[in-house]
C-alpha positions in Angstrom: 70.9 35.9 19.9 70.0 35.3 16.3 68.5 31.8 15.8 70.5 29.4 13.6 69.0 28.0 10.4 68.7 24.6 12.1 66.6 25.9 14.9 64.2 27.4 12.4 64.3 24.4 10.0 63.5 21.7 12.6 60.2 23.3 13.8 59.2 24.1 10.2 59.7 20.5 9.1 57.7 19.2 12.1 55.0 21.8 11.6 54.5 20.6 8.0 54.6 16.9 8.9 52.1 17.4 11.7 49.8 19.3 9.4 49.8 16.5 6.9 49.3 13.9 9.6 46.5 15.8 11.3 44.7 16.5 8.0 44.9 13.1 6.4 45.7 10.8 9.4 49.0 9.6 8.0 52.1 10.7 6.0 54.2 12.6 8.6 57.1 10.1 8.4 57.2 10.6 4.7 58.0 14.2 5.3 59.6 14.4 8.7 62.3 11.7 8.6 63.9 12.4 5.2 64.0 16.1 5.8 65.2 15.9 9.4 67.9 13.5 8.3 69.3 16.4 6.3 69.7 18.4 9.5 70.8 15.8 12.1 71.8 12.1 12.4 69.1 9.6 11.6 69.2 8.2 15.1 68.1 11.6 16.4 65.6 12.3 13.6 63.6 9.1 14.0 62.9 9.4 17.8 61.9 13.1 17.3 59.4 12.1 14.5 58.0 9.3 16.8 57.5 11.8 19.7 55.7 14.1 17.3 53.6 11.2 16.2 52.6 10.4 19.8 51.7 14.1 20.4 49.5 14.4 17.3 47.8 11.0 17.9 47.1 11.9 21.5 45.5 15.3 20.7 43.4 13.7 17.9 42.1 11.0 20.1 41.2 13.4 23.0 39.3 15.5 20.6 37.7 12.9 18.3 37.6 9.6 20.2 33.9 9.2 19.2 35.0 8.8 15.6 37.3 5.9 16.3 36.2 2.5 15.0 37.5 0.7 18.0 37.0 -2.8 16.7 39.0 -2.1 13.6 41.7 -0.4 15.6 41.9 -3.3 18.0 42.1 -5.9 15.2 44.8 -3.9 13.5 46.9 -3.5 16.6 46.6 -7.1 17.7 47.6 -8.5 14.3 50.4 -6.0 14.1 51.9 -7.6 17.3 52.0 -10.9 15.4 53.4 -9.4 12.2 56.2 -7.4 13.8 58.5 -10.5 14.6 57.7 -11.9 11.2 58.9 -8.5 9.7 62.1 -8.9 11.6 62.5 -12.4 10.1 61.8 -10.9 6.6 64.5 -8.3 7.3 67.1 -10.9 8.0 66.1 -13.4 5.3 65.0 -11.5 2.2 66.7 -8.8 0.2 65.2 -5.4 1.2 65.1 -4.2 -2.4 62.8 -6.9 -3.5 60.3 -6.4 -0.7 60.2 -2.6 -1.1 59.8 -2.9 -4.8 56.9 -5.3 -4.5 55.2 -3.0 -2.0 55.7 0.1 -4.2 54.3 -1.7 -7.2 51.2 -2.9 -5.3 50.6 0.6 -3.9 50.8 2.2 -7.3 48.4 -0.4 -8.7 45.9 0.2 -5.8 46.1 4.0 -5.8 45.9 4.2 -9.6 42.9 2.0 -9.8 41.2 4.0 -7.0 41.9 7.3 -8.8 40.8 6.1 -12.2 37.6 4.3 -11.2 34.6 5.9 -9.6 33.5 2.7 -8.0 36.0 0.6 -6.0 36.0 -2.4 -3.9 34.6 -1.9 -0.4 35.0 -3.9 2.8 31.8 -3.9 4.8 33.1 -5.4 8.1 36.3 -6.1 10.0 36.7 -9.8 9.0 39.7 -8.9 6.8 41.3 -6.4 9.2 43.9 -8.9 10.4 45.8 -9.4 7.1 46.2 -5.6 6.9 47.4 -5.4 10.5 49.7 -8.3 9.9 51.2 -6.6 6.8 51.6 -3.4 8.8 53.4 -5.2 11.5 55.7 -7.0 9.1 56.6 -3.8 7.3 57.0 -2.0 10.6 59.3 -4.7 12.0 61.3 -4.9 8.8 61.5 -1.3 7.7 59.6 0.9 10.1 56.8 1.5 7.6 53.5 0.5 9.2 51.3 3.0 7.4 50.6 1.8 3.8 48.5 -1.3 4.6 46.5 0.7 7.2 45.8 3.4 4.7 44.6 0.9 2.1 42.4 -0.8 4.7 40.8 2.5 5.7 40.2 3.4 2.1 38.5 0.0 1.4 36.3 0.5 4.4 35.1 3.8 2.9 35.4 5.7 6.2 34.5 9.3 6.4 37.5 11.7 6.7 37.0 12.2 10.5 36.7 8.4 11.1 39.6 7.6 8.9 41.8 10.1 10.7 40.7 9.2 14.2 40.9 5.4 13.7 44.4 5.5 12.3 45.5 7.5 15.4 43.9 4.8 17.5 46.5 2.5 15.9 49.5 4.8 15.7 49.4 5.9 19.3 50.1 2.5 20.9 52.5 1.6 18.1 54.5 4.8 18.5 54.6 4.4 22.2 56.1 1.0 21.9 58.6 2.3 19.4 59.6 5.1 21.7 60.0 2.7 24.6 62.4 0.7 22.4 64.4 3.8 21.6 64.6 4.6 25.3 65.9 1.1 26.1 68.4 1.4 23.2 69.7 4.7 24.5 68.4 6.7 21.5 66.1 9.0 23.5 68.9 11.5 24.2 68.9 15.1 25.4 69.0 16.6 21.9 65.8 14.6 21.0 63.9 16.1 23.9 65.3 19.6 23.3 64.4 19.7 19.6 61.0 18.2 20.2 60.2 20.8 22.9 61.5 23.5 20.7 59.1 22.4 17.9 56.1 21.6 20.2 54.2 24.9 19.8 54.2 24.6 16.0 53.2 20.9 16.3 50.2 21.9 18.4 49.1 24.6 16.0 49.4 22.3 13.0 47.4 19.6 14.8 44.5 21.9 15.4 44.7 23.4 12.0 44.8 20.0 10.4 41.6 19.0 12.3 39.8 22.0 10.8 41.1 21.2 7.3 40.0 17.5 7.7 36.5 18.6 8.7 36.1 20.7 5.5 37.1 17.9 3.1 34.4 16.1 1.1 34.7 12.3 1.2 35.5 12.0 -2.5 38.1 14.8 -2.3 39.6 13.2 0.8 40.0 9.8 -0.9 41.8 11.5 -3.8 44.2 13.1 -1.4 44.7 9.8 0.3 45.4 8.0 -2.9 47.9 10.7 -4.0 49.6 10.2 -0.7 49.9 6.5 -1.4 51.3 7.3 -4.8 54.0 9.5 -3.2 54.8 6.7 -0.7 55.1 4.2 -3.5 57.4 6.4 -5.5 59.6 6.9 -2.5 59.7 3.2 -1.9 60.7 2.5 -5.5 63.5 5.1 -5.3 64.7 3.6 -2.0 64.6 0.1 -3.4 66.8 1.1 -6.3 69.2 2.7 -3.9 69.3 -0.5 -1.8 70.0 -2.6 -4.8 72.9 -0.4 -5.9 
């Protein structure tokens, strides 16, 4: 039987998303969810993306748990738990377009500054981890976008590529597991979610190991450039989305 275009496209999308996530430590949702939403209902696309996130994070942590900055990951996760209900409050009280526009402008400012200046601000300890985790929780609770504050925090800490990648997975794994439990309780973990995930799993595994090799070859300065370009891409997406919401 000849495979349909969809059965080829879904594994291809998740392969690309997993490669980006494994290489940089973030960014798979920026790729996976919009592209999968072209192939299937969004209520199916999001749980598949989260299952893929859990898979990548688990493999990375098994391989590279020694690189995880556990204190930072703990502070970020704990403060996210506080921020998530605040994010739900924001979602119900403030216009979504205003919040996403402000976030996009802030990310453009931070990433542009980091790309244009050789020297940038550096956080030398975890005392300011909680505001970033709080912001991640608020954005996650309101819009499902935990990543940007975490990426900014990792950049300010000046972590090496392996530590940056591994520590973010130490955050994303429990956060994604909680999200998946919520989807299961809401009846969104359906047969087609499991089927498409398992169909794509071989490619996800290959991409995860390939991304690890690519991450290890990146020089810290080059890695930070890629991270900041990733933030720029997220910021542009947010601004486009905010304009769509306003309209």
